[in-house]
N, CA, C and O atoms as a printed pandas DataFrame, in Angstrom:
     atom_number atom_name residue_name chain_id  residue_number  x_coord  y_coord  z_coord
0              1         N          THR        A               1    0.847   -1.181    0.000
1              2        CA          THR        A               1    0.000    0.000    0.000
2              3         C          THR        A               1    0.890    1.241    0.000
3              4         O          THR        A               1    2.071    1.147    0.331
4              5         N          PRO        A               2    0.349    2.392   -0.361
5              6        CA          PRO        A               2    1.142    3.628   -0.316
6              7         C          PRO        A               2    1.723    3.910    1.072
7              8         O          PRO        A               2    2.833    4.429    1.187
8              9         N          SER        A               3    0.983    3.575    2.112
9             10        CA          SER        A               3    1.470    3.782    3.473
10            11         C          SER        A               3    2.712    2.930    3.749
11            12         O          SER        A               3    3.665    3.409    4.361
12            13         N          ALA        A               4    2.707    1.680    3.304
13            14        CA          ALA        A               4    3.871    0.801    3.484
14            15         C          ALA        A               4    5.058    1.306    2.670
15            16         O          ALA        A               4    6.189    1.306    3.157
16            17         N          VAL        A               5    4.809    1.732    1.442
17            18        CA          VAL        A               5    5.878    2.269    0.590
18            19         C          VAL        A               5    6.531    3.468    1.265
19            20         O          VAL        A               5    7.758    3.552    1.325
20            21         N          ASN        A               6    5.724    4.395    1.772
21            22        CA          ASN        A               6    6.264    5.590    2.422
22            23         C          ASN        A               6    7.090    5.236    3.649
23            24         O          ASN        A               6    8.151    5.821    3.869
24            25         N          LYS        A               7    6.620    4.288    4.448
25            26        CA          LYS        A               7    7.359    3.898    5.653
26            27         C          LYS        A               7    8.676    3.219    5.288
27            28         O          LYS        A               7    9.698    3.485    5.920
28            29         N          ILE        A               8    8.669    2.358    4.291
29            30        CA          ILE        A               8    9.905    1.689    3.879
30            31         C          ILE        A               8   10.908    2.712    3.354
31            32         O          ILE        A               8   12.096    2.629    3.666
32            33         N          LYS        A               9   10.442    3.674    2.562
33            34        CA          LYS        A               9   11.331    4.740    2.079
34            35         C          LYS        A               9   11.945    5.486    3.255
35            36         O          LYS        A               9   13.140    5.782    3.254
36            37         N          GLN        A              10   11.129    5.788    4.254
37            38        CA          GLN        A              10   11.604    6.495    5.442
38            39         C          GLN        A              10   12.652    5.660    6.185
39            40         O          GLN        A              10   13.677    6.192    6.613
40            41         N          LEU        A              11   12.403    4.366    6.340
41            42        CA          LEU        A              11   13.340    3.493    7.046
42            43         C          LEU        A              11   14.672    3.360    6.308
43            44         O          LEU        A              11   15.729    3.306    6.936
44            45         N          LEU        A              12   14.620    3.306    4.983
45            46        CA          LEU        A              12   15.837    3.108    4.190
46            47         C          LEU        A              12   16.615    4.397    3.939
47            48         O          LEU        A              12   17.778    4.350    3.538
48            49         N          ARG        A              13   15.992    5.526    4.167
49            50        CA          ARG        A              13   16.625    6.820    3.884
50            51         C          ARG        A              13   17.978    6.959    4.586
51            52         O          ARG        A              13   18.930    7.478    4.002
52            53         N          ASP        A              14   18.062    6.501    5.826
53            54        CA          ASP        A              14   19.298    6.636    6.603
54            55         C          ASP        A              14   20.175    5.388    6.542
55            56         O          ASP        A              14   21.116    5.256    7.324
56            57         N          LYS        A              15   19.877    4.479    5.629
57            58        CA          LYS        A              15   20.624    3.229    5.522
58            59         C          LYS        A              15   21.065    3.003    4.074
59            60         O          LYS        A              15   20.543    2.112    3.404
60            61         N          PRO        A              16   22.018    3.798    3.587
61            62        CA          PRO        A              16   22.403    3.722    2.173
62            63         C          PRO        A              16   23.020    2.385    1.760
63            64         O          PRO        A              16   23.063    2.078    0.569
64            65         N          ASP        A              17   23.498    1.582    2.716
65            66        CA          ASP        A              17   24.089    0.282    2.378
66            67         C          ASP        A              17   23.037   -0.761    2.022
67            68         O          ASP        A              17   23.364   -1.800    1.447
68            69         N          TYR        A              18   21.781   -0.493    2.358
69            70        CA          TYR        A              18   20.716   -1.470    2.134
70            71         C          TYR        A              18   19.900   -1.098    0.901
71            72         O          TYR        A              18   19.658    0.079    0.632
72            73         N          ILE        A              19   19.477   -2.130    0.150
73            74        CA          ILE        A              19   18.739   -1.878   -1.095
74            75         C          ILE        A              19   17.237   -2.087   -0.947
75            76         O          ILE        A              19   16.470   -1.733   -1.842
76            77         N          GLY        A              20   16.814   -2.657    0.174
77            78        CA          GLY        A              20   15.386   -2.898    0.370
78            79         C          GLY        A              20   15.124   -3.707    1.616
79            80         O          GLY        A              20   15.998   -3.882    2.464
80            81         N          LEU        A              21   13.890   -4.203    1.711
81            82        CA          LEU        A              21   13.489   -5.062    2.825
82            83         C          LEU        A              21   13.283   -6.479    2.324
83            84         O          LEU        A              21   12.834   -6.700    1.199
84            85         N          LYS        A              22   13.622   -7.445    3.187
85            86        CA          LYS        A              22   13.370   -8.851    2.876
86            87         C          LYS        A              22   12.260   -9.346    3.794
87            88         O          LYS        A              22   12.314   -9.168    5.011
88            89         N          VAL        A              23   11.250   -9.971    3.188
89            90        CA          VAL        A              23   10.118  -10.516    3.928
90            91         C          VAL        A              23   10.222  -12.033    3.911
91            92         O          VAL        A              23   10.506  -12.641    2.879
92            93         N          GLY        A              24    9.989  -12.624    5.061
93            94        CA          GLY        A              24   10.001  -14.075    5.156
94            95         C          GLY        A              24    9.002  -14.548    6.189
95            96         O          GLY        A              24    8.250  -13.752    6.750
96            97         N          VAL        A              25    8.997  -15.832    6.435
97            98        CA          VAL        A              25    8.189  -16.413    7.507
98            99         C          VAL        A              25    9.075  -17.370    8.291
99           100         O          VAL        A              25   10.030  -17.931    7.753
100          101         N          ARG        A              26    8.750  -17.550    9.561
101          102        CA          ARG        A              26    9.457  -18.536   10.373
102          103         C          ARG        A              26    8.486  -19.152   11.358
103          104         O          ARG        A              26    7.415  -18.604   11.622
104          105         N          THR        A              27    8.866  -20.282   11.892
105          106        CA          THR        A              27    8.040  -20.968   12.872
106          107         C          THR        A              27    8.127  -20.229   14.198
107          108         O          THR        A              27    9.214  -19.971   14.716
108          109         N          ARG        A              28    6.943  -19.892   14.742
109          110        CA          ARG        A              28    6.911  -19.160   16.003
110          111         C          ARG        A              28    5.483  -19.087   16.503
111          112         O          ARG        A              28    4.536  -19.185   15.722
112          113         N          GLY        A              29    5.333  -18.918   17.789
113          114        CA          GLY        A              29    4.018  -18.694   18.366
114          115         C          GLY        A              29    3.202  -19.970   18.477
115          116         O          GLY        A              29    3.684  -21.065   18.192
116          117         N          CYS        A              30    1.966  -19.806   18.895
117          118        CA          CYS        A              30    1.109  -20.961   19.165
118          119         C          CYS        A              30    0.379  -21.459   17.924
119          120         O          CYS        A              30   -0.265  -22.506   17.977
120          121         N          ASN        A              31    0.461  -20.741   16.814
121          122        CA          ASN        A              31   -0.280  -21.164   15.628
122          123         C          ASN        A              31    0.614  -21.516   14.446
123          124         O          ASN        A              31    0.113  -21.843   13.371
124          125         N          GLY        A              32    1.925  -21.454   14.629
125          126        CA          GLY        A              32    2.804  -21.983   13.601
126          127         C          GLY        A              32    3.771  -21.032   12.936
127          128         O          GLY        A              32    4.980  -21.246   13.023
128          129         N          LEU        A              33    3.292  -19.983   12.272
129          130        CA          LEU        A              33    4.158  -19.120   11.470
130          131         C          LEU        A              33    4.013  -17.660   11.872
131          132         O          LEU        A              33    2.964  -17.231   12.352
132          133         N          THR        A              34    5.083  -16.912   11.668
133          134        CA          THR        A              34    5.050  -15.469   11.858
134          135         C          THR        A              34    5.885  -14.822   10.752
135          136         O          THR        A              34    6.738  -15.475   10.150
136          137         N          TYR        A              35    5.641  -13.556   10.490
137          138        CA          TYR        A              35    6.369  -12.837    9.441
138          139         C          TYR        A              35    7.702  -12.332    9.975
139          140         O          TYR        A              35    7.833  -12.032   11.162
140          141         N          THR        A              36    8.691  -12.240    9.085
141          142        CA          THR        A              36    9.962  -11.614    9.427
142          143         C          THR        A              36   10.219  -10.480    8.438
143          144         O          THR        A              36    9.860  -10.573    7.264
144          145         N          LEU        A              37   10.831   -9.430    8.917
145          146        CA          LEU        A              37   11.226   -8.282    8.097
146          147         C          LEU        A              37   12.664   -7.934    8.445
147          148         O          LEU        A              37   12.993   -7.734    9.615
148          149         N          ASP        A              38   13.510   -7.863    7.447
149          150        CA          ASP        A              38   14.913   -7.522    7.653
150          151         C          ASP        A              38   15.375   -6.601    6.536
151          152         O          ASP        A              38   14.870   -6.661    5.415
152          153         N          TYR        A              39   16.344   -5.748    6.856
153          154        CA          TYR        A              39   17.001   -4.973    5.811
154          155         C          TYR        A              39   17.867   -5.926    5.002
155          156         O          TYR        A              39   18.363   -6.918    5.537
156          157         N          THR        A              40   18.055   -5.636    3.720
157          158        CA          THR        A              40   18.920   -6.490    2.907
158          159         C          THR        A              40   19.837   -5.644    2.031
159          160         O          THR        A              40   19.459   -4.581    1.538
160          161         N          LYS        A              41   21.052   -6.152    1.855
161          162        CA          LYS        A              41   22.041   -5.474    1.024
162          163         C          LYS        A              41   22.090   -6.035   -0.383
163          164         O          LYS        A              41   22.671   -5.428   -1.282
164          165         N          GLU        A              42   21.470   -7.210   -0.575
165          166        CA          GLU        A              42   21.504   -7.831   -1.898
166          167         C          GLU        A              42   20.312   -8.755   -2.085
167          168         O          GLU        A              42   19.666   -9.176   -1.125
168          169         N          LYS        A              43   20.042   -9.054   -3.341
169          170        CA          LYS        A              43   18.974   -9.988   -3.691
170          171         C          LYS        A              43   19.580  -11.380   -3.777
171          172         O          LYS        A              43   20.512  -11.612   -4.547
172          173         N          ALA        A              44   19.049  -12.305   -2.987
173          174        CA          ALA        A              44   19.484  -13.699   -3.096
174          175         C          ALA        A              44   18.927  -14.272   -4.393
175          176         O          ALA        A              44   17.899  -13.811   -4.890
176          177         N          GLN        A              45   19.596  -15.261   -4.932
177          178        CA          GLN        A              45   19.213  -15.813   -6.233
178          179         C          GLN        A              45   17.762  -16.287   -6.261
179          180         O          GLN        A              45   17.076  -16.114   -7.268
180          181         N          ALA        A              46   17.292  -16.877   -5.174
181          182        CA          ALA        A              46   15.938  -17.442   -5.150
182          183         C          ALA        A              46   14.874  -16.460   -4.666
183          184         O          ALA        A              46   13.690  -16.794   -4.653
184          185         N          ASP        A              47   15.280  -15.249   -4.267
185          186        CA          ASP        A              47   14.308  -14.256   -3.801
186          187         C          ASP        A              47   13.416  -13.786   -4.940
187          188         O          ASP        A              47   13.865  -13.646   -6.078
188          189         N          GLU        A              48   12.166  -13.546   -4.626
189          190        CA          GLU        A              48   11.237  -12.894   -5.559
190          191         C          GLU        A              48   11.309  -11.399   -5.260
191          192         O          GLU        A              48   11.181  -10.992   -4.105
192          193         N          GLU        A              49   11.511  -10.585   -6.282
193          194        CA          GLU        A              49   11.619   -9.141   -6.081
194          195         C          GLU        A              49   10.330   -8.456   -6.505
195          196         O          GLU        A              49    9.805   -8.694   -7.593
196          197         N          VAL        A              50    9.829   -7.595   -5.616
197          198        CA          VAL        A              50    8.652   -6.781   -5.906
198          199         C          VAL        A              50    9.093   -5.327   -5.810
199          200         O          VAL        A              50    9.649   -4.908   -4.796
200          201         N          ILE        A              51    8.844   -4.557   -6.867
201          202        CA          ILE        A              51    9.180   -3.132   -6.862
202          203         C          ILE        A              51    7.885   -2.345   -6.928
203          204         O          ILE        A              51    7.079   -2.527   -7.841
204          205         N          GLN        A              52    7.692   -1.470   -5.954
205          206        CA          GLN        A              52    6.481   -0.646   -5.890
206          207         C          GLN        A              52    6.901    0.789   -5.624
207          208         O          GLN        A              52    7.458    1.083   -4.566
208          209         N          ASP        A              53    6.648    1.673   -6.552
209          210        CA          ASP        A              53    6.968    3.099   -6.402
210          211         C          ASP        A              53    8.413    3.322   -5.960
211          212         O          ASP        A              53    8.683    4.165   -5.105
212          213         N          GLY        A              54    9.333    2.566   -6.545
213          214        CA          GLY        A              54   10.749    2.729   -6.252
214          215         C          GLY        A              54   11.249    1.963   -5.042
215          216         O          GLY        A              54   12.449    1.973   -4.769
216          217         N          VAL        A              55   10.373    1.305   -4.315
217          218        CA          VAL        A              55   10.766    0.525   -3.141
218          219         C          VAL        A              55   10.927   -0.935   -3.546
219          220         O          VAL        A              55   10.078   -1.505   -4.230
220          221         N          ARG        A              56   12.032   -1.524   -3.110
221          222        CA          ARG        A              56   12.302   -2.931   -3.430
222          223         C          ARG        A              56   12.047   -3.798   -2.195
223          224         O          ARG        A              56   12.617   -3.573   -1.127
224          225         N          VAL        A              57   11.178   -4.791   -2.371
225          226        CA          VAL        A              57   10.893   -5.770   -1.324
226          227         C          VAL        A              57   11.232   -7.136   -1.892
227          228         O          VAL        A              57   10.823   -7.477   -3.001
228          229         N          PHE        A              58   11.981   -7.912   -1.128
229          230        CA          PHE        A              58   12.411   -9.237   -1.556
230          231         C          PHE        A              58   11.713  -10.281   -0.700
231          232         O          PHE        A              58   11.691  -10.172    0.526
232          233         N          ILE        A              59   11.147  -11.286   -1.339
233          234        CA          ILE        A              59   10.434  -12.344   -0.630
234          235         C          ILE        A              59   11.288  -13.601   -0.669
235          236         O          ILE        A              59   11.632  -14.102   -1.739
236          237         N          GLU        A              60   11.625  -14.106    0.519
237          238        CA          GLU        A              60   12.434  -15.318    0.601
238          239         C          GLU        A              60   11.738  -16.471   -0.103
239          240         O          GLU        A              60   10.510  -16.555   -0.115
240          241         N          LYS        A              61   12.524  -17.349   -0.681
241          242        CA          LYS        A              61   11.967  -18.468   -1.445
242          243         C          LYS        A              61   10.984  -19.294   -0.622
243          244         O          LYS        A              61    9.903  -19.628   -1.108
244          245         N          LYS        A              62   11.344  -19.626    0.616
245          246        CA          LYS        A              62   10.479  -20.487    1.424
246          247         C          LYS        A              62    9.176  -19.798    1.835
247          248         O          LYS        A              62    8.261  -20.459    2.326
248          249         N          ALA        A              63    9.079  -18.480    1.641
249          250        CA          ALA        A              63    7.869  -17.746    2.010
250          251         C          ALA        A              63    6.986  -17.413    0.812
251          252         O          ALA        A              63    5.876  -16.911    0.990
252          253         N          GLN        A              64    7.454  -17.681   -0.394
253          254        CA          GLN        A              64    6.742  -17.210   -1.586
254          255         C          GLN        A              64    5.332  -17.766   -1.711
255          256         O          GLN        A              64    4.412  -17.007   -2.016
256          257         N          LEU        A              65    5.127  -19.046   -1.491
257          258        CA          LEU        A              65    3.773  -19.595   -1.585
258          259         C          LEU        A              65    2.891  -19.113   -0.441
259          260         O          LEU        A              65    1.701  -18.861   -0.630
260          261         N          THR        A              66    3.477  -18.986    0.744
261          262        CA          THR        A              66    2.729  -18.504    1.905
262          263         C          THR        A              66    2.242  -17.077    1.693
263          264         O          THR        A              66    1.147  -16.724    2.131
264          265         N          LEU        A              67    3.044  -16.258    1.027
265          266        CA          LEU        A              67    2.733  -14.838    0.860
266          267         C          LEU        A              67    2.038  -14.507   -0.455
267          268         O          LEU        A              67    1.768  -13.337   -0.727
268          269         N          LEU        A              68    1.748  -15.495   -1.262
269          270        CA          LEU        A              68    1.112  -15.269   -2.560
270          271         C          LEU        A              68   -0.196  -14.491   -2.387
271          272         O          LEU        A              68   -1.093  -14.931   -1.667
272          273         N          GLY        A              69   -0.300  -13.343   -3.043
273          274        CA          GLY        A              69   -1.510  -12.529   -2.976
274          275         C          GLY        A              69   -1.603  -11.625   -1.763
275          276         O          GLY        A              69   -2.626  -10.970   -1.562
276          277         N          THR        A              70   -0.555  -11.575   -0.949
277          278        CA          THR        A              70   -0.578  -10.793    0.287
278          279         C          THR        A              70   -0.333   -9.312    0.015
279          280         O          THR        A              70    0.510   -8.949   -0.805
280          281         N          GLU        A              71   -1.081   -8.469    0.713
281          282        CA          GLU        A              71   -0.889   -7.019    0.667
282          283         C          GLU        A              71   -0.197   -6.588    1.958
283          284         O          GLU        A              71   -0.626   -6.941    3.057
284          285         N          MET        A              72    0.878   -5.820    1.803
285          286        CA          MET        A              72    1.613   -5.295    2.955
286          287         C          MET        A              72    1.170   -3.860    3.183
287          288         O          MET        A              72    1.164   -3.050    2.256
288          289         N          ASP        A              73    0.799   -3.548    4.416
289          290        CA          ASP        A              73    0.336   -2.210    4.769
290          291         C          ASP        A              73    1.130   -1.729    5.977
291          292         O          ASP        A              73    1.762   -2.527    6.669
292          293         N          TYR        A              74    1.096   -0.424    6.225
293          294        CA          TYR        A              74    1.670    0.138    7.446
294          295         C          TYR        A              74    0.571    0.924    8.123
295          296         O          TYR        A              74   -0.014    1.834    7.535
296          297         N          VAL        A              75    0.292    0.562    9.379
297          298        CA          VAL        A              75   -0.837    1.136   10.102
298          299         C          VAL        A              75   -0.330    1.847   11.350
299          300         O          VAL        A              75    0.466    1.302   12.115
300          301         N          GLU        A              76   -0.805    3.072   11.542
301          302        CA          GLU        A              76   -0.490    3.836   12.744
302          303         C          GLU        A              76   -1.787    4.113   13.477
303          304         O          GLU        A              76   -2.744    4.625   12.896
304          305         N          ASP        A              77   -1.815    3.768   14.773
305          306        CA          ASP        A              77   -2.963    4.129   15.597
306          307         C          ASP        A              77   -2.449    4.560   16.968
307          308         O          ASP        A              77   -1.241    4.689   17.166
308          309         N          LYS        A              78   -3.349    4.782   17.905
309          310        CA          LYS        A              78   -2.947    5.294   19.216
310          311         C          LYS        A              78   -2.077    4.317   19.997
311          312         O          LYS        A              78   -1.257    4.732   20.816
312          313         N          LEU        A              79   -2.248    3.029   19.748
313          314        CA          LEU        A              79   -1.529    2.026   20.529
314          315         C          LEU        A              79   -0.261    1.505   19.874
315          316         O          LEU        A              79    0.658    1.080   20.574
316          317         N          SER        A              80   -0.186    1.525   18.543
317          318        CA          SER        A              80    0.988    0.950   17.885
318          319         C          SER        A              80    1.153    1.471   16.464
319          320         O          SER        A              80    0.221    2.000   15.858
320          321         N          ASN        A              81    2.351    1.307   15.961
321          322        CA          ASN        A              81    2.684    1.564   14.561
322          323         C          ASN        A              81    3.327    0.289   14.056
323          324         O          ASN        A              81    4.329   -0.161   14.612
324          325         N          GLU        A              82    2.757   -0.313   12.990
325          326        CA          GLU        A              82    3.278   -1.603   12.565
326          327         C          GLU        A              82    2.933   -1.925   11.125
327          328         O          GLU        A              82    1.961   -1.421   10.562
328          329         N          PHE        A              83    3.772   -2.790   10.543
329          330        CA          PHE        A              83    3.439   -3.354    9.244
330          331         C          PHE        A              83    2.388   -4.434    9.468
331          332         O          PHE        A              83    2.479   -5.220   10.411
332          333         N          VAL        A              84    1.392   -4.461    8.593
333          334        CA          VAL        A              84    0.309   -5.435    8.670
334          335         C          VAL        A              84    0.264   -6.171    7.340
335          336         O          VAL        A              84    0.370   -5.554    6.280
336          337         N          PHE        A              85    0.107   -7.477    7.394
337          338        CA          PHE        A              85    0.037   -8.301    6.196
338          339         C          PHE        A              85   -1.385   -8.812    6.032
339          340         O          PHE        A              85   -1.884   -9.555    6.878
340          341         N          ASN        A              86   -2.035   -8.418    4.949
341          342        CA          ASN        A              86   -3.378   -8.894    4.632
342          343         C          ASN        A              86   -3.215  -10.081    3.693
343          344         O          ASN        A              86   -3.104   -9.927    2.477
344          345         N          ASN        A              87   -3.203  -11.279    4.295
345          346        CA          ASN        A              87   -2.858  -12.504    3.584
346          347         C          ASN        A              87   -4.102  -13.364    3.363
347          348         O          ASN        A              87   -4.681  -13.862    4.328
348          349         N          PRO        A              88   -4.521  -13.546    2.110
349          350        CA          PRO        A              88   -5.725  -14.335    1.829
350          351         C          PRO        A              88   -5.542  -15.833    2.060
351          352         O          PRO        A              88   -6.518  -16.582    2.020
352          353         N          ASN        A              89   -4.319  -16.280    2.300
353          354        CA          ASN        A              89   -4.042  -17.706    2.480
354          355         C          ASN        A              89   -4.197  -18.189    3.919
355          356         O          ASN        A              89   -4.185  -19.394    4.172
356          357         N          ILE        A              90   -4.341  -17.261    4.861
357          358        CA          ILE        A              90   -4.404  -17.622    6.277
358          359         C          ILE        A              90   -5.716  -18.335    6.589
359          360         O          ILE        A              90   -6.799  -17.889    6.212
360          361         N          LYS        A              91   -5.580  -19.450    7.287
361          362        CA          LYS        A              91   -6.760  -20.210    7.712
362          363         C          LYS        A              91   -7.093  -19.957    9.178
363          364         O          LYS        A              91   -8.228  -20.182    9.598
364          365         N          GLY        A              92   -6.124  -19.495    9.962
365          366        CA          GLY        A              92   -6.368  -19.217   11.370
366          367         C          GLY        A              92   -5.219  -18.453   11.987
367          368         O          GLY        A              92   -4.088  -18.505   11.504
368          369         N          THR        A              93   -5.522  -17.736   13.070
369          370        CA          THR        A              93   -4.504  -16.998   13.811
370          371         C          THR        A              93   -4.645  -17.321   15.293
371          372         O          THR        A              93   -5.691  -17.790   15.742
372          373         N          CYS        A              94   -3.587  -17.067   16.039
373          374        CA          CYS        A              94   -3.667  -17.285   17.478
374          375         C          CYS        A              94   -4.379  -16.092   18.116
375          376         O          CYS        A              94   -4.571  -15.061   17.471
376          377         N          GLY        A              95   -4.762  -16.233   19.361
377          378        CA          GLY        A              95   -5.510  -15.192   20.056
378          379         C          GLY        A              95   -4.783  -13.870   20.156
379          380         O          GLY        A              95   -5.410  -12.813   20.092
380          381         N          CYS        A              96   -3.467  -13.910   20.311
381          382        CA          CYS        A              96   -2.709  -12.665   20.451
382          383         C          CYS        A              96   -2.338  -12.062   19.102
383          384         O          CYS        A              96   -1.856  -10.931   19.042
384          385         N          GLY        A              97   -2.559  -12.805   18.020
385          386        CA          GLY        A              97   -2.257  -12.286   16.692
386          387         C          GLY        A              97   -0.807  -12.395   16.277
387          388         O          GLY        A              97   -0.426  -11.875   15.228
388          389         N          GLU        A              98    0.013  -13.062   17.080
389          390        CA          GLU        A              98    1.441  -13.165   16.773
390          391         C          GLU        A              98    1.742  -14.161   15.665
391          392         O          GLU        A              98    2.709  -13.987   14.924
392          393         N          SER        A              99    0.928  -15.202   15.544
393          394        CA          SER        A              99    1.228  -16.226   14.550
394          395         C          SER        A              99   -0.032  -16.643   13.798
395          396         O          SER        A              99   -1.151  -16.301   14.180
396          397         N          PHE        A             100    0.186  -17.396   12.711
397          398        CA          PHE        A             100   -0.922  -17.810   11.850
398          399         C          PHE        A             100   -0.624  -19.177   11.259
399          400         O          PHE        A             100    0.499  -19.672   11.348
400          401         N          ASN        A             101   -1.648  -19.788   10.649
401          402        CA          ASN        A             101   -1.425  -21.025    9.907
402          403         C          ASN        A             101   -2.126  -20.940    8.563
403          404         O          ASN        A             101   -3.060  -20.161    8.372
404          405         N          ILE        A             102   -1.649  -21.764    7.638
405          406        CA          ILE        A             102   -2.240  -21.783    6.295
406          407         C          ILE        A             102   -2.642  -23.195    5.918
407          408         O          ILE        A             102   -3.159  -23.418    4.823
């Protein structure tokens, strides 16, 4: 979303060594999987690259099917500021929202 693009641009502005963000998933929480976000200096051979309004996001190979069709947003409210993933593949989430399953 435009909000996510703007936030990523802001985060990378002071990090000239990094070319974008890498998105992945890992096992965690009570429901199985959670998202990971890291700065990256290079594109791995198996990464899927998404370019949106000049922002480069790389999706790790093992996360590509899990994230298929997912929209990344950045939401600010009174309690938190965070990236949110609107993933149509999710079948369930844990009560605290930390993890999900597909």
